[in-house]
N, C-alpha and C positions, 0 to 999 in steps of 0.2 A: 354613251356621250350625249350630253344635252344640244340639241338643235339650235343654233344660232338663232338670235333675233333678227325677224326680217324688218325692213323698214320700208317706210312710204310718206308720202306727204299727207295724203287724206286717208283715213280708215272709215270704211261706211259699213256699218254694222246692220245689216240686213239687205239681200238682194231680191227683194219682191219689187213691187212699181214704184215704191217711194226712193229706195236706194238706186235703182236702175236710172231714174229719171235725174236724181243729182249726178250720178257718173255721166250721163249724156250732156248735162250741162257743164260739169268740169271739163269734159273733153272738147266742147266747143270753145271754150275760153282760150286766148292765145298764152303762148308759154308752154312748157314742157313739164308734166309733173306726174308722179306715180301715184296711182289710186289704187287701193285693196278693197274689195267688195268681200265680205264674209258672211256666207249664207250656206246653210246646209242641205239645201236642195242642190239637185243636178244642174237646175239652170237657174239662170237670172232672169228677171223680168216678170217673174209668175206670182211667187208668193202663195199665201193662204187663197186669195181671190181669183187669180188666173191660172190656178193648176187644174181647174175644172175640166173634164174630158167630154162630158156630156154636151151636145148641141143644144139642149134644152136648158142649161143653165146660161142664161144670157146677162148681158149687161143691164142695168134698170135705167140707164140714159142711152139716147138714141146716139149715133155717129157723130153728129154734128156738136154734141155736148161734151165730146168724149176725148179731145184731142191731147196728147200728151206733150205737145209743144206750145207752149204759153204765146209764142209769136205767129201761131197759124192755128187757127180755130178749125180750119178745114183739113188738118192733116190726117186724121183717122178716115174722114170722107175720101181723101184721095188714096190712101193705102187700101182701102176697101175696093175703091173701083179698079186699081190695078189688079188686087188679089182676085177678085171675081172675074175681071175680063180674062185672066191666065186660068180660070177653070175651077178657083177654089170656093168653097160654099155654094155648091148649086141648089142649097136648099133656100137660099135667101129670096129667090121669086116667091115663096109662100107667103111672104110678108107684105107683097104687092104695094110697096111705097118707094120713093127714090133713096138712094142710097144713103144721103144724109140723114135719112128718118130710120134707117134700121138698126135694130137692136142685135149686135153681133154678139156670138156666143162668146164666154169668159175666155176659155182656152184660145181662142183665136185672137183675142185682144192682147193675150200674153205674147203670142207670137208676132204682133205687130210692135210691141214694146221691145223684143229682142232684136228685131230687125232695125228699127232706129238705132238701138245701142251699137250693133254691128257696123252701121254707116256712120256713126260718129267716131268709132274706133278709127276706121280705114281713113279718115279725113283729119285725124288730129296727130300732133307731136305727143301729146301726154298717152300715158298707157293707162289700161282698167283692166285687172287681174280679178278672177274669181278664186277664192280660198274658200275650198268646203269646210266647212265646220260651223260648230255653235259657240259663241263667245259666251264664256261663264264668269270672267272677272274682267274688271277694267280698273286701271289705275291712272290717276293723273298728277303730275308735277308742273313745274314752273314753264316747262319748256317743250313738253311732249306728253302723249297719252300712250299707254300700255295695255294691250289686249291680251288676254290668256283664253286660249280656245280650249274645247272638250277632248282634244288630243294631245294637249301638253305644250301645242305650239305657240308662240309668243310673237307678237305683232306690235312694232311701235311706229307712231305715226305724229306728224305736228298735230294734227286734230282728228277727232273721233266724230263720226255723227251717228246718233241713234235712228235709224231709219226701220224700226222694228216693224212697222205695220200695224195691223189689229191682230188682236187676240181674240178669235172668235171663242166664245163661251162653250161651245161644243167640242172643241178641240185643245183647251187651254187648262192644265191641271190648275186647280185653286185651292188658297191656304186652307179655305174654310169649306171643303168640299162636301156636299150632301151625299156624293156617291151617284149623283145624276148621270155624270159622263160615262162611268163605269157600265152603267144600266142601259144606256142610251145608244141607239143606232146614228151613226154619223148622217147628218142630213144630205151629204152630198154623195154617199156609198151606195150606189145604185146596185152593185153587185151583193152587197149584205143586206139590202132590201128584197133582193129575190129569194132569199132564206126564209122570209115571212109569209106565213100562210096567207095566200093573195085575197083572202075572203075574212080573214081575221080583222078586228078593229085595232087601229092604231092611235095612241096617244101622243099628242105633240105639245111639247111647253113653248110659248111665245107664239106671238102672232105677225111678226115682223116681214122682212125680206128674207130672212133663213127660213122660215115656215113656207113661205112661197117657193123657196127652191126644193125644200124637202117634199112638198106634194109634187113637186115637178118629178122629182127622184122616183116618189111612189109609183107614178103613174107609169113611167118608163120602165120600171122594174116588173109591171103588170099586176100591180095591187089593185084590187077592185072592192076592196070591203070599207066600212066606216072608218073616217077620220075625224077624231075628237081633237078640238084645238081649244088650249087653255091660257088665256093670260090676264094680266090684271085688269085692263079697261077693255078687254074684248074688240078690239079695233083692228080691222084689216087695212092693209096699204091701199091707197087709192091707186088706180090706174094710170100710167102716165100718158098724156095725150101731146098733141102738137100744137099748142093754142097761139093764135095771132099775138102780135106785139101788144104792149100797153105801156102807158105813159109811166116813167120812173118817179111815183108819188113820194117816195122817201127821198130821193136826191132833191126834189124840188122842197121838201120840208123836214130840215134838220132838226127842227124843234120837238119832233117825235122821239123819244127817249125811253119812257119805260116800258116793260112788258106789256101792262095794261094800256098805255096809249098805241102801242104798236098794234097788238091784238083787235083794238076797237077799230083803227083805220083799215086793216087788212080785211077785216070783216066787212066794213063799210064798201070799200073797194071792190070787193068779190061780188057783193050784193048788187052794186052798181053794174057791174060786168054781166051779170046773170040778167038784169033787167032788160040788156040792150042785146041778148040773145048771144053773148060771148062767153066763152068757156071761165069758170072762175080761177082757172089755173092760171090764166094770162097774168092777173096782177100778182098773183101770188108768186110767180117765176121772177118777178122785178125783185122781189125782197133779197134774193141770194147775193147780189152785188154788195149789200150793205150789213151783211150778218157780222164780219168781222168788226166794223165800226160800232155797231150796236151794242154787241157781246162786250167789247172792250171798255166802252164807256159807262157800261150798268155798273151800279152798285153791287156788291156780294149780296145784298138782302133781293135786290132784284133778281140777279143772277138764280137765287135759290128758289125764288117763287116762280120763274120760268120752268126750271126743271121738274119743280114738283108738281105745277099746275097746269103748263102748258106743253110740255114735251111730248107727251103721249099722242097728241093731236098733230103737234109738227111734224113729228115722226110719221105719222100715216099720212099726213097731207103732201108732206115734203119730199120723203123718201119713197117712191112711188114704184110701183111694180111693171116691169115689162108687159105689153098688150097680150103677147102669146099667153104668158104664164098667167096673167091676171084671168083671161077667158077661161083658163083651166080650173082656176080656184071658183070662178063664178059659176061655171057649168056645174061642178062636184057639188057648191052649196045648194044651188038649184033643184039638182037631182035628190037633195038630202043625204048625201053620201058625207060631206063635210060639214061639220057643226062647230061654232066658236062660242065658247062661254067666258064670261069674266071671272076670273078664280085665281088665286093665289097658291102657289106650288108650296106645299109644307113638308115634302119628305115622300120617303119611298117605305113601301110596306113588304115585308118578306112575302114571296110569292111561290109556290111551287112551280107553277107554269106561267109563261109570259111575265108582266110586271103589272104590279099596284102602286098606284101613287095616292098621298094624302093631299085633299085641296080644301080651300076655304073658298065657297062661292061668294062673291059680291054681294053685300047686304045680308048675308049669313052669319051668325055665330060659330057655327057648329063645323066640325071637319067631316068632309066626305072622302069615301075610298071609290077610287075609279080602277078597272082593271082593262088591259088589253093585251095583245099578243107581242107588242113591241112598244118603246118609247123613244122618241126624238126630241132632244135638245135643240130648241130654235130661239132661244133666250138672247140672242143677239151676240153684241160685243162686250168683252169686259175691259173697261176703261181705267178700272182701279188696280194701279201697280200693285199696291200692298195684298191685291188677292190673288195675283198670278203668281202661282207656284213654279217658276221657272229660275233657273241659275242667275241670269246677269239682272235681271229686276230685283232679285233678293239681295243681290251683292252690293248693288248700287245704293239701294236702300241702308244695307247695314253699313256701308262704309261712308253716308252721309253726302254723297255724290249728288243724290237727287231728293227731290222731295215732292209729294203729291201736287198736282196742279189744282187749281180753283174747282171746289166742289168735288174733289179726288177724282177728277176728269185727266187722265194722262199724268203727265209731270209738270212742274213749274219750268218756265223759260221766259226771255224777255221776247221783244216782238221780231229780234233778228234770230231766233230759235236758240240762243246761248243758254243752256241749261243753268238753273238757280239750284245751288245747294241748299243742305239742311240748315246753313247758317245764313242763309239769304244772299250768298255771294253769287254773282254772274260768273261763269266759267269762262276762261278766254281759249279754252282747249276742247270743251266739250259741248256739242249741238244736239239738237233733234229736230225733227221735221215730219210732216204727216200726222197720222194718228196720234202718237204721243202727245200733240200740241192740241188736242180736243178741248181742254179746259182755257186755253189761252184763246182761241178763236172761235169756239163752238164746233163750226163746220170745219173741220180739218181731215177728211176722208175721201172726198170727191176727187176726182183725177184733176179737173182743172185747177182745184185748189191747191193741190200737191206740185202741180206743174209749176204754179207760179212761186211757192216756197222754195222749190229746188232751184230755180233760177235766180231767185235773191240770194239763196245759201252760196249757191256757187259762186257769184260775184264777191261775197263777203269773205270767203275762205282765202280767194285767190289775192285779196289786197290787204289782209291783216300782216 
């Protein structure tokens, strides 16, 4: 017998941090509504990023920057104060900084998000229920949305929200896969890394924050051999420091619009700061508040120029490494155990033992083969939904319910998060938030960005 369709006011697709923050905001609003969060994992609030179990895999922002409450920037600091005071995380004293400047483990941050959800549930007339499963198809009509799960269950709601979070390249099947993931070790799987010869060379593709995590994982697994890192530009993330305040120069001058103008002024401000003995990160950190405005007012040509020419340096300077992880990377580099080379990955070669990859080094025409005992894919996040070989993105594209976002970053939507379909129509029933809106806002992955989106979207959904 076919199971009857379950009904709700709002269906949230994804129960990681994005979906959980939206649920919390819906619970905090007046009235009584039913919310279903569809998430295949056993727990809400963790997703890919915060399911990590190793203490060494920390946030790349300190507590003062990572509140899930847009109305209280000190929320995580306050939670950590209570948590540490109750005997949790005794290792925190190794960082020798105030609690607001701590970089908590990501798994602990997931616990924080879960507790804030539990508190919101206890104080609300609305309900939030976790439906465990994967959404494999979605249909929209004039009055509702219908979700089909991998177990055949059907859910109907007034609205559906794509809170799918990030698709890490290392864990995401891709439509044009080179076989890299099949041959690679998960960057966060310490137990798998313990099976690698501890003295053998390990190859890593990508040099961003996922690479930093992979190096931490190798260290915790007891690996003591050489680590070869390859990325197109050979750039490492800078370490995150706690610089003093700086004048909001972009707030004072709205005439700065193009990527070239912005880059020139940021460089000038950073040089000015350094001439005064002030950390260059101080002026750079003021830029974040203006990213959405700058990105939205840029032309398609300017956006393309930014992505092609500025993005690698923006990522390495803005998405910085937590101090303890950066210290490990710097130490291994100084010891000669970790080496980074600018090179493009061109594929795998059959190999009897270990793994052999093909590379083109920057400035060279020929292809070079490099071998190691193991390979790690640390190439970051896959934002192009056309390349994600998962049932829901495929079905949404097939049905024409979504279209790629600007420069194929995420999906197209208006500024409220209402999804734009293949015909350019703005949906009244299907919305998105967080990483899927990368192309709309550029920075749409940080906790504070997603928290603000969750609050605004919850308000919109309860007023339609």
